[in-house]
N, C-alpha and C positions, 0 to 999 in steps of 0.2 A: 503494500498499500504505500502511497505517496501522496504529497500535496494535493490540493483542490482549489475550484473557481466556480464561481456561478454562471448558470446558463441563462443569457440574455436573449429575449424573443423580439422580433421586430414589430414596429406598430404598423397597423394597416388600415384603411378605409374602404367601405363597401356602400353601394346603392341597393337599396331594398326593391326587388321587383320580384313578380310572381315568378317562381323556380318551375323551370321544366321538370318533367318526370325524373330525368336521370339525376337532378340535382336533389330531389326529395330521396330520391335512392341512395344518394351519396351521404346525405345528411343522416338518414336513418342507420347507415352502416357505422358512419363516424359516432353516433350516439350510443350504438350497439359496443364499438371498440373501447369508448370511453368507460362504459359500464363494466366491460371485461377488464380493462386495466385497473378500475378502482378495486373490482373483486380481487384481483390478483394482488395489489398493492395491500389490500386489507389483510390477504392471507400471508404474504410475505412479511408485513409489520407485525403479525400475531404470532410468529414463531419465536422459539427462545433462542434466537441466534440473530447475528448482525449481517445481513446480506448487503453488498454495495457494488457499485459499477464503476470503474476508473477507466481513463483514457491509458491508451499505451505509450506511455512517455517515460522519461527517467524519473519524473517526480511523482507518477501514478496519480495524477490529477483526480480527484473523486468528483464523479457526475451525479451519484446518488448514494445515499446511505441510510440504512434503517434507522428510525426513532428508537429502536432497540439500543442502540450506543450511548444514549443518555443514561437508559436504566443500569447499563452495565459498567460504564466507565464515568459517567458523569459530566461529558462533555456532550452539549446538544449539536444534532445535525448541522446548524448553520456555522458551527465553530470549525466543521470538516470543511466546508466550501469557500473559507476566505479565513485571512490573517496566518498565524503561525500553525505550522503542521502540529497537531495534538498527538499525531502517532508518532512521528520520530523524537518530538520532543520529550514524551512521557515513556519511552521504552525503559525498562528497569536497567538500572546501571550495569549490573552484572550479565544483562543478556544484549546490551546494546549493540557492541562491537560485532558480534556474531551474527545478529538478525539482520543489521545493515549490510555486512558483507554477502549474505545469502541472498538478500534482495538485489544487491547490484549483480551478484554472479548470475541469477535468474534471468534479469534484464538483458544483460549483455548475451548470453547464450539463447535468449529466446524460449525460456522454459517456464512451465507452471512454478508458482511459488507455494510452497509447503513449509510451515514452520511452527514450532510452539515456543511461546515466550511469554515474559512478564510485563505488564504496564502498570504504570503508576495511576490510579484513579483520581478523579479530581477531589475526592475527600481523603487521599492519601492512602487508601488500601491498595494493596499488592493484588493483581488480579491476573490469574493465568489465562492465555488466550492460545486458541488452537486456530491457525488460519491456513484457508485453503483458497488460492486463487488461480483461475485458469485463463488461457488466452482465447479469445474468439477471434478467429482468422477469415480473410476473405476467401474467394474462389482462387487466388493465386498461392495462398497460403501465408499471406503477410499478415500481422499481427494488426488487429483493429483496435481493439479495446480488451478490458479485461472484466469479467464478474467473477466476485469472490463472496466468503461468507467467513466470519469470525465467531468463534464458540468461546463462551465462557466456560472454562475447564477446571475453576479455582476448586470446587469441591471435590473433582475426581484427583487433582494433584493432592489436595491436602489429606484425603483418604489415602493416596498411593505413598506419600510422605510418612503418614502414621503407620501404614502397613510396614514401610521399610525399616522405619525406628522400631518398631516392635518385632519384626523379624530379626533386626540386628540384636536388639536386647534379647530375644529368645535365643539367637545363635550364641551370643556371649555366654548366657546361662548354661546353655546345652555343653558348650565346649569347656567351660569351667566346671560343670559336674563332670565331664569326661576325664578332666585332669585330675579332678579329685579321685574319680572313679581308678584311673590308672595309677596314681602315685598313693594311694590310700595302703598302709602297709598291712591290709586285710584282703584276704581272697572274697571277692564278690561275684557271686553268681546268679545269673538269671537263666532259668530252665523254662522250656516250653511243657506242654502237658504231656508229651511222650517222653520226656526225660533227656531231651537233647539240649544242648548248650545253646542258648540264644545270645548271652554274652557273659565272657568272663574277663576281667580287667588285667591289664598287663601284668601286675604283681602276681596275678593268680597263674598266669602263663608261667612267668620266670620261675616261680616257686615249684612248679610241678615239672619243670624243665624242658618246655615246648616254647617253640617261636610263638611271638604275639598272633594273635587271632587265629591260630591252628586249630583249636579245640572248639572253635565256634561251628554247629551243626551236627556235631558227633555225640553219640551215646555217652552221657557223663557216667552212669553206673558201670557200664560194661568197659570203659577205658580206664578210670583211675581207681576203681574201688577194689580192695582185696576180697579174694574168693569168699573168705568166712563172714563178711559183711553184706556182699554185694545184694543177696537176694531179700534180706531183711530191710536194708535200706531202699530198695527199689519198690518192694511192697508197701512200705509207708509213705513213700511219695505218691504211689498210685492211689492209696486209699484217700489221702489229701485232695489228689485231683478229682476225686470222685464226690466231694462234699459241695454244698452249696451255701450262700450266706446264711440260711437256715439252720444247717448244720455245719457249724464251722470246724475246719480241720485243727488238729494239734500244733498252731504256731506256737513257738517257743526255742527251746535249746536242746541240743543234744551233742554227742561227743562219739567222733569215729574216725578211722583212718585213711590216709590216700595213699596211693602208689605214684611215685615220681617216675619219670621217664627212664631213669637209672635203676628202677627197682626197690628205691629206698622207701620204707614206711614211714609217714610223718602224722602225727596225730593233730586233729583239729577240733576246736570248742566251736560248734555252730548255732548262729541266730537265724531262724527261718521263718516265713511269712508267705501264706498263699496270696497271689493276684487274682483279682476278680473282675469281671465285666461288670457292666451296671445291673445286668440281671442277677448278679450273684454267682454266675457259673466261674469256675476256676478256670483262668487263663495261663497259668505258670506259677512260678515260685522265685520268691528272691532271698539269697541266702549269703549270710556273711561268715566267713570261716577264719579263726586267728589259728595261727601254727603255734600250739602249745607242746611241741615235741621238745625243745629246749628247757622249756620250764619245767616240764615233768621230770626231765633227767636231771636237772639241778636240784628240785624237789626231792628227789631219789638220793641224789648223793648227800644234801643235808640231812635226811633222815638216816642214811648209811653212816655218815660221820657222826650224828648225835647218838645214835644206839649200837654201833659197832665198834670193838676195838679196832684200832689202826693197825696193831702190828699183826694179829692173828685172825683177825676177821671174825672172831665171836662175837657174840653180843656182850656189850659192855655192862658195866655194874647197873645204869640206869635201865638198860633195856631187860636185863636178866632181872630186876627186881619187878618190873612191870609183868613180866612172863610168870614169875614165881606168885605174886598176889593174883594175877587172874587164875592160876591153877588151883590156889587154895579156896578160892570164892565159891567153888562148886561142893565144898566140903568132902571130894573123895580123898583118900589116903593119897599121901605122897611123902617124898624124902628128898632131902637135901644133902649133897656130898660135898664137903669143903677140901679141895685138894692143895696141898702146899708141897713145893720142890725143895727137898732139905739140902741139895748140895750145889743149888744153882750159883751160889756167888763165887764158889770155886771155879764154876765154868767160865763165868765173868773174868775172874781175876787172872786166869790161866791163859784162855784161849782169845779173850777181848770181848766185846758187847756185839759185834757182829756175829759172832758163833753163837753168843746167848742168846740173840734173837732169833737166829735161826733154830736153835734147840726149843726155844717156846713155841715157835709155829709148829715144830714137829710133836710137840707134847699136846698141842691143841688138835692137831689132825688124830693124834692115836686116841685121844678122849672122845672125839666126836664118832670115829669109827667104832670104838668099843662100846658106846651107848647106843649104836644104831642110828645116829643122827639126831637124839635126843637133845633139849636144850642144854647147852654148855656155854658158860660165860667165863669171861676173865675179870677177876675180882680185882685184879690190881698187881704189879710187880710179876711175882711168880705163883700167885694164887690163882685158883681156878674152881669155879662151881659147876655142878651137875645136878639138874633137876630129874628126879625119876617119879613118873606119874603112872597111873594105873597099876598100882602095886596090889598082889593078891592078898588074900584075908591075913596072911602071916606077913604083914608088911615091915616090921622092924628087921626080922631075920632076912627076909629077901632083899632088904636095902644093904645091910651089912655084908650079904654075900657080893653084892655088886659092887661094895667099896673095896672088898678083899681081892677081887678080881682086877679093878682098876689099878691097885697097888702092885699086883704082879704083872700087868700090861707095862707099866710104866718103868718097871725094873728092867725090862727087856733093853738091850743095847739100842742105841741111835746111831745113825751113820749121818754125820753133820761135816761137811767141808772136807772130805777125805778122812775124817777121824772117826773112830767107834767110842762113843760117849755113854757111860752110864750113870744113872743118876737115880736117887731114891725119893720116894714121895710119900708123904703123911696123909690119908684121907680119913677125915672124921665124918661122921654120918649123924643126922637127926630125923625123927619121922613125925609126920602131922597126920592124926591130932593128937596121938599117943603121947609124944615127949613134948611138943610144942602147940601152943593154941593158935599162933597166928605166924606170919612172914617174918617179923622181927626176932620174935623168939626162936623161930626155926633157924634163922641164920647165927644167933649168938650160940645155940647148943651146938650146932655143926663147928662153929670156930673152935669151941671149948674142946670138942671131942677131937679135932685135929691136933690141937696143941697137946693134949694128954697122950696122945700117940707119938708126936714128935719128940718128948722128952721121956719116953718109956726106955730109952738106950739107943745109943747108936749101934749098929751092927747086929742087933737081935731081932730076930723074926718077930714081926708085929702084926697084930690084928686090928681091923677097923672097930671102934667101940663108941 
């Protein structure tokens, strides 16, 4: 579109005379044409657009423009026919250079003009315009004039901008969630109702030893669950998928293992929930799994250090005391043997502590073997405790027979570091409930019995008492 000027009509004079028939016919046709023009103009000016007609010149002089231009842009038609060009002067500063360049290019090349741009309305509003201008040519193909139409597309552009903004925000949130999903140090799993992997985060792939995304679409249970739990976990998942909102599944927590690509078993603590459609039908499952393998191992090690003697691997004093009290809580007969190595100090003084430690380990192994793996503990130094449970009716006699047997077993030679060592042991015995009413009394009586045997005399055959 370019600038405009008014159309001047010449004045004329006429002498009134009785018109012939062909004049009357011409007048009737003119009236009919004017009526058709009025109807066409009314139609054109009623549509929600701005039709116009302009000369084919560099300025794009406007010969006609719809009154709708004032409603859309606030500039009355008269302003488009004379004075400063409101079109060029009110192009948006950010669009001005682009639009004028396109107008110049299409005029130079004799092409139709099609463009979207912004204009500043008379009240300061920014209005988006979509303009389509076509060239009307003569029989020789030369441009004669142009007719075009401008559409107010502000609402459309505003909606588009809002949509783009919303899509951008949604994309940012999705990307952010995806980054959280991938960097979270938790295995995050989404499964379809058939148990296949819909999504598994990057950490989950790395933890299981697979390339990112390679497990998507695969059967989760068949690929990463060990044989002894696969069917059970799959059955639980299938049962959850068969429920509805009115019959909720067991959302919650569980603990089971996965197999990595290298065959390693890792233990996971799981939190899971069923995903549902609007009608309540299950559409899949979302689960988060925390690898607790190292934690369980650490806890096991802590328990081992807390309740195990570091040198011999036997129960330490705390663990043995718990075992003893648990055994007596049922009221069944039991006996406690208190074992002391008489000559152990000589071994340490003669051969050193390394040999002494090796001898203590060998004594612990022999005690465990002699009692059939029964509870054996290290009380401290060269002292050991043996718990006898499930004793026969003659409990005291049976217990003392075991004590005598252990004394004989420990008297047998030990092969330590290429040396044959012999050692004597004093074994004291006390029986519950005949000789002691509780664990503390049982330990005191067994300790006292051991000392009586130890002081009975070196080198003399001794019996447990």
